[in-house]
C-alpha positions as CSV (number, residue, x, y, z in Angstrom):
1,X,0.2,-23.0,73.3
2,X,2.2,-21.7,76.0
3,X,1.6,-17.8,76.9
4,X,5.1,-16.3,76.2
5,X,5.7,-13.4,79.0
6,X,8.5,-11.2,80.0
7,X,9.5,-12.4,83.7
8,X,12.4,-10.2,83.7
9,X,14.8,-7.6,82.5
10,X,18.3,-6.6,82.7
11,X,20.4,-3.2,82.3
12,X,24.2,-2.6,81.9
13,X,25.7,0.9,80.8
14,X,29.6,1.2,80.6
15,X,30.8,4.5,82.2
16,X,28.0,8.2,81.7
17,X,29.7,11.2,79.7
18,X,27.7,14.8,80.4
19,X,26.8,15.9,76.5
20,X,27.9,19.3,77.3
21,X,31.6,18.3,78.5
22,X,31.5,16.0,75.4
23,X,31.1,19.1,73.3
24,X,33.5,21.5,75.3
25,X,36.2,18.6,75.5
26,X,36.3,16.8,72.3
27,X,33.5,17.7,69.6
28,X,33.9,21.5,69.5
29,X,37.2,21.0,68.2
30,X,36.3,18.0,66.0
31,X,34.4,20.3,63.9
32,X,35.4,23.0,62.5
33,X,34.4,26.4,60.9
34,X,30.6,27.0,59.7
35,X,29.8,22.8,60.9
36,X,31.0,23.9,63.7
37,X,28.7,26.5,64.8
38,X,25.7,24.0,63.5
39,X,27.3,21.1,64.7
40,X,26.9,23.6,68.9
41,X,23.6,23.9,67.9
42,X,22.9,20.6,67.1
43,X,24.5,19.2,70.3
44,X,22.2,21.9,72.0
45,X,19.1,20.6,70.9
46,X,19.6,17.1,70.8
47,X,17.2,16.1,74.0
48,X,20.5,14.3,75.7
49,X,22.1,15.5,79.1
50,X,23.9,12.3,79.1
51,X,25.4,9.6,77.6
52,X,27.2,6.3,77.9
53,X,30.6,5.3,76.1
54,X,32.6,2.3,76.5
55,X,35.3,3.9,74.5
56,X,35.0,7.7,75.4
57,X,36.5,10.0,73.4
58,X,37.8,12.4,76.4
59,X,39.8,9.8,77.1
60,X,40.3,7.8,73.6
61,X,40.0,9.4,70.5
62,X,38.9,6.2,68.1
63,X,38.0,8.3,64.9
64,X,41.1,7.5,63.0
65,X,41.1,4.1,63.1
66,X,40.3,1.5,60.7
67,X,37.3,-0.9,60.9
68,X,39.2,-3.9,61.7
69,X,40.6,-2.2,65.0
70,X,37.2,-1.4,66.2
71,X,35.6,-4.7,65.5
72,X,38.4,-6.4,67.8
73,X,37.4,-3.8,70.7
74,X,34.4,-4.3,70.1
75,X,34.6,-8.0,71.1
76,X,36.7,-6.5,74.2
77,X,34.0,-4.1,75.4
78,X,31.1,-5.8,74.1
79,X,31.1,-9.4,76.3
80,X,31.5,-8.0,79.6
81,X,28.8,-5.3,79.3
82,X,26.3,-8.3,77.7
83,X,27.3,-10.6,80.5
84,X,26.3,-8.2,82.9
85,X,22.4,-7.5,81.5
86,X,22.2,-11.2,80.5
87,X,22.9,-12.3,84.4
88,X,20.8,-9.2,85.8
89,X,18.0,-10.6,83.8
90,X,18.1,-14.0,84.5
91,X,18.4,-12.9,88.4
92,X,14.9,-10.8,88.1
93,X,13.6,-13.9,86.1
94,X,14.9,-16.4,88.7
95,X,16.7,-18.4,86.1
96,X,19.7,-20.0,85.6
97,X,21.7,-19.6,81.8
98,X,21.1,-23.5,81.7
99,X,17.1,-23.1,81.5
100,X,17.4,-21.2,78.3
101,X,16.3,-22.9,74.9
102,X,16.8,-19.7,72.6
103,X,19.5,-17.0,73.1
104,X,18.7,-14.4,70.6
105,X,21.6,-11.7,70.7
106,X,20.9,-8.2,68.5
107,X,23.5,-6.1,67.6
108,X,24.7,-4.2,64.4
109,X,27.8,-2.2,65.7
110,X,30.3,-5.1,66.0
111,X,31.3,-8.0,64.1
112,X,33.1,-11.4,65.4
113,X,33.0,-15.0,64.7
114,X,32.8,-16.9,67.0
115,X,29.9,-13.6,68.2
116,X,28.6,-12.5,71.4
117,X,25.8,-15.6,71.4
118,X,28.8,-18.1,71.5
119,X,31.3,-16.5,73.8
120,X,28.1,-15.7,76.4
121,X,26.6,-18.9,75.8
122,X,29.9,-20.8,77.0
123,X,30.7,-17.8,79.1
124,X,27.4,-18.2,81.5
125,X,27.2,-21.8,81.2
126,X,24.2,-22.3,79.0
127,X,23.2,-25.6,77.7
128,X,25.3,-27.3,74.6
129,X,21.4,-27.8,73.3
130,X,20.9,-24.2,73.4
131,X,19.9,-22.8,70.1
132,X,21.5,-19.5,69.2
133,X,20.1,-17.0,66.6
134,X,22.3,-13.6,65.8
135,X,20.6,-10.4,64.0
136,X,22.8,-7.9,62.6
137,X,22.3,-4.6,61.1
138,X,18.6,-4.2,61.9
139,X,19.6,-1.0,63.8
140,X,17.1,0.6,66.1
141,X,14.2,-1.6,65.8
142,X,16.0,-4.8,66.1
143,X,14.7,-5.3,70.1
144,X,11.1,-6.1,68.5
145,X,11.7,-8.7,66.0
146,X,14.1,-10.3,68.5
147,X,11.4,-10.3,71.0
148,X,9.2,-11.8,68.6
149,X,11.3,-14.5,67.8
150,X,11.8,-15.6,71.5
151,X,8.2,-15.2,72.1
152,X,7.3,-17.5,69.4
153,X,9.9,-19.9,70.3
154,X,8.5,-19.8,74.1
155,X,4.8,-20.4,72.3
156,X,6.0,-23.5,70.1
157,X,8.3,-24.8,72.5
158,X,7.0,-24.1,75.9
159,X,11.0,-23.1,77.2
160,X,12.2,-20.3,78.2
161,X,14.2,-17.9,76.2
162,X,16.6,-15.0,76.6
163,X,17.1,-12.3,74.1
164,X,20.1,-9.2,74.5
165,X,20.7,-6.2,72.5
166,X,23.8,-4.6,72.8
167,X,25.2,-1.8,71.0
168,X,28.7,0.1,71.2
169,X,28.1,3.3,68.6
170,X,31.0,4.7,70.2
171,X,33.3,2.6,68.5
172,X,31.9,4.0,65.3
173,X,33.1,7.9,65.5
174,X,34.3,9.3,62.0
175,X,37.6,11.1,61.1
176,X,37.6,15.4,61.4
177,X,38.9,14.4,57.8
178,X,35.7,12.5,56.7
179,X,32.7,13.8,54.7
180,X,30.8,16.0,57.4
181,X,27.3,16.7,56.8
182,X,24.2,17.2,58.9
183,X,23.3,13.9,59.2
184,X,26.7,13.0,60.4
185,X,26.7,15.6,62.9
186,X,23.4,14.4,64.2
187,X,24.3,11.0,65.1
188,X,27.1,12.1,66.6
189,X,24.8,14.1,69.1
190,X,22.6,11.3,69.8
191,X,23.7,8.0,69.8
192,X,25.5,5.9,73.0
193,X,26.2,2.7,74.5
194,X,24.2,0.0,76.0
195,X,23.5,-3.8,76.4
196,X,19.5,-4.6,77.8
197,X,18.4,-8.6,77.9
198,X,14.9,-9.7,78.4
199,X,13.7,-13.2,79.5
200,X,10.5,-14.7,78.2
201,X,8.9,-17.5,79.7
202,X,6.1,-19.3,79.3
203,X,3.1,-18.4,81.6
204,X,3.7,-17.1,85.0
205,X,3.9,-13.0,86.1
206,X,5.1,-10.4,84.0
207,X,4.0,-9.0,80.7
208,X,2.4,-11.1,78.0
209,X,3.7,-10.7,74.7
210,X,0.4,-10.6,72.7
211,X,1.7,-9.6,69.6
212,X,4.5,-7.9,67.0
213,X,4.0,-6.5,64.0
214,X,5.7,-3.9,61.3
215,X,5.4,-1.9,58.4
216,X,8.3,-1.3,55.8
217,X,8.6,1.3,53.2
218,X,10.6,0.0,51.0
219,X,10.1,3.4,49.0
220,X,12.0,5.2,51.6
221,X,15.2,2.5,51.8
222,X,17.9,5.5,51.5
223,X,16.5,7.5,54.3
224,X,18.0,5.6,56.7
225,X,21.6,3.5,56.1
226,X,24.6,2.2,58.1
227,X,27.4,1.9,55.7
228,X,30.8,-0.3,56.8
229,X,33.8,2.0,55.9
230,X,37.3,1.6,56.6
231,X,37.0,4.2,59.2
232,X,33.9,1.7,60.9
233,X,30.1,2.3,60.2
234,X,29.2,5.5,58.8
235,X,25.5,6.7,59.5
236,X,23.0,8.2,57.4
237,X,20.1,9.8,58.7
238,X,17.7,12.0,56.6
239,X,15.8,14.4,58.0
240,X,12.7,13.6,56.0
241,X,12.9,10.0,58.7
242,X,9.8,12.1,60.9
243,X,7.5,12.6,58.1
244,X,7.7,8.8,56.5
245,X,6.6,7.7,60.5
246,X,3.9,10.1,60.2
247,X,2.6,8.6,57.3
248,X,2.5,5.4,59.0
249,X,2.5,5.2,62.8
250,X,-1.1,5.9,63.0
251,X,-2.4,2.8,61.1
252,X,0.1,0.6,62.0
253,X,-1.2,1.2,65.9
254,X,-5.1,1.8,65.2
255,X,-4.7,-2.2,63.0
256,X,-2.5,-3.7,65.9
257,X,-5.0,-2.7,68.9
258,X,-7.6,-3.2,67.3
259,X,-7.1,-7.0,66.6
260,X,-6.8,-6.8,70.7
261,X,-10.3,-5.1,70.7
262,X,-9.0,-2.2,72.3
263,X,-7.5,1.4,71.0
264,X,-4.8,4.0,71.9
265,X,-7.3,5.1,75.0
266,X,-6.7,1.9,76.2
267,X,-2.8,1.9,76.4
268,X,-1.4,3.6,79.5
269,X,2.0,2.5,78.9
270,X,4.2,3.9,75.4
271,X,7.6,2.4,75.0
272,X,8.6,4.7,71.6
273,X,12.5,4.9,70.6
274,X,13.7,8.3,71.0
275,X,15.3,8.4,67.3
276,X,15.4,12.0,68.3
277,X,13.3,14.7,69.9
278,X,11.5,14.8,66.5
279,X,10.4,11.3,66.1
280,X,8.9,11.6,69.4
281,X,7.1,14.8,68.5
282,X,5.9,13.2,65.8
283,X,4.5,10.0,67.6
284,X,2.9,12.2,70.2
285,X,1.3,14.4,67.5
286,X,0.1,11.5,65.1
287,X,-1.5,9.3,68.1
288,X,-2.8,12.2,69.4
289,X,-1.1,11.4,73.0
290,X,-0.6,13.7,76.0
291,X,2.8,14.7,76.8
292,X,3.1,12.9,79.9
293,X,2.3,9.5,77.9
294,X,6.3,9.7,76.1
295,X,7.7,10.8,79.1
296,X,9.9,7.6,79.6
297,X,10.7,8.0,76.1
298,X,12.0,11.4,76.5
299,X,13.6,11.0,80.0
300,X,15.3,7.8,78.5
301,X,17.0,10.3,75.4
302,X,17.6,12.6,78.4
303,X,19.8,10.5,80.1
304,X,21.1,7.5,77.7
305,X,20.6,9.0,74.5
306,X,19.9,7.0,71.6
307,X,21.4,3.7,72.1
308,X,20.3,2.2,69.0
309,X,18.2,-1.5,69.6
310,X,18.8,-1.5,73.5
311,X,16.6,1.6,73.9
312,X,13.3,0.7,73.6
313,X,14.0,-2.3,76.4
314,X,15.6,0.8,78.5
315,X,12.1,2.6,77.9
316,X,10.2,-0.5,79.0
317,X,12.5,-1.5,82.0
318,X,11.7,2.1,83.5
319,X,8.2,1.3,82.7
320,X,7.9,-1.6,84.6
321,X,9.8,-0.2,87.6
322,X,7.0,2.6,87.5
323,X,4.8,3.0,90.2
324,X,2.2,1.6,89.6
325,X,3.3,0.1,86.4
326,X,1.1,0.1,83.2
327,X,-1.8,-2.3,82.3
328,X,-1.0,-2.4,78.7
329,X,2.5,-1.2,77.1
330,X,2.8,-0.6,73.3
331,X,6.4,-0.4,72.3
332,X,7.0,1.5,68.8
333,X,10.7,1.6,67.4
334,X,12.3,2.4,63.6
335,X,15.0,1.9,61.8
336,X,16.6,1.1,58.3
337,X,14.4,0.0,55.7
338,X,12.5,2.3,56.7
339,X,10.8,0.0,59.0
340,X,8.5,0.4,61.7
341,X,7.9,-2.1,64.9
342,X,5.0,-2.4,67.0
343,X,4.7,-4.7,69.7
344,X,1.4,-5.2,72.7
345,X,2.2,-6.4,75.9
346,X,-0.3,-6.9,78.7
347,X,0.1,-7.4,82.5
348,X,0.1,-10.8,83.3
349,X,-0.9,-12.9,86.4
């Protein structure tokens, strides 16, 4: 069987916006009364300095747009962003679009038919026989089941596969007249836009995907939600999420590593999805990691915010470009369910 190896990663970002400027010029007026005081504190403690927005509220306020209008704009903005990320990943891997056997797209911030998978396959020149899969509404952890799907395809078929995660959370700014709670403020303070693509090939140089695994605590299914409303998608984010992660993350990671004859001390690269500062702190504490171990996660949160599904791939790209690059990497991402996903990667000659 073929060893699935990540041979190229490509990233794409819309224009960057300063977090303080976002607060001063828009959100300080979007919120009012005691809510404004709470929101200011949450924005200041978000761990985010800059974010990217395909639709910046400093230029265009979409908060009162109906969902239909937001979905039409999603296609307009997501297609060129996805094309840029895929193009860079293919170039890094030394492949053409026509070489791809399976194309997986993950996105929970917009829907259309034909979808991004079909439109990008057409515009990039993928073969008519290229298989496609669209993964929606898995949220922040979708990159890892997506990576698992392309890796399984490469192993079984011996052909290259491509994963794209593309999210435009800026389209889901909620109206100031809507019910405003702490969860909503947190999502407005954290979320950002990005697209990241990864090419997985049978063997060669790169990082081998050794295993993708998960655990879901369905008793806490209401802790993280993403509801379709008449004014876009509304995030629900319980403050109890870090507590649930603390219950499960050590067992998930220890079991994964034990199956491959190693433990936490044998991992020199950590790509941990920064759902927020508390999430990163919980993982650091439960796995007894040195603060430097999660520097790439904190730096990504600081410079890019929480981009939902592309975020863990942004961190992975940062680790790959480090000098020296890590020998063994654990990826962790969390989302609705409440679900924890993990993957083990190892440098492959």
